[in-house]
N, C-alpha and C positions, 0 to 999 in steps of 0.2 A: 441477451440483456442489453448490450450496447445498441443493438438495432432498436429496441424498445425505447431506450433513452433518447435516441436520435429523433424520434417522433415528437418528443416533448420540446417546448420552446427553450432550447439550450443554445448557448453560444459555442461551447466546446465540450467535448467528452475526451478526456485524456486517460490513458492507462499506462502502467509500467510494472516491472517486476524486478525484484532484487533477491539474489541468493544470499541466504543468511545461515549462520550456525548458532544454535542456541545451546547454552550450557548452564549448569547450576553447580555451585560449590559443593553441594552435598552429594554429587554424583561420583566423587572420588576420581578414579582413573578411567571411568567410562567415557567413550568418545562423545563429541558434541552431536546434537541432533541437527541434521542438515535439512533445510526446506527452502522453498521459494515463496516469498511473500508478494502478493499482488496488491496493487494500488489502483483505485478508480476514482477519478475526480470529475464531477459534473458541475459546470459553471452555468448558472442561470443566464438567460438572454440579456437581462438588464444589468449584469455585473461583468467585471473584467478580472481575470486571474493575473495577479502581479507577482505573487510568491507562493511557493509550496514548500512547507517544512516537513521533512521526513526524518524522524529521529534516528540516530546511529544506534542507540541502545533500545531494545524492545523487551518488554516483560511479557511472558506467557503465563497466564493464570490457569 
């Protein structure tokens, strides 16, 4: 996928990952669900990325 995006007129393609633990109050004493969340950012050639906000809290629906 990243190779395909590199052929489009982009200034930058950035990716990253963060290990997360998800938990719900209704789970009781069950352990948190661990997973790695991936992030992919594609910046068009006519724009510049100055900030990227990644929330600390995430909801899984």
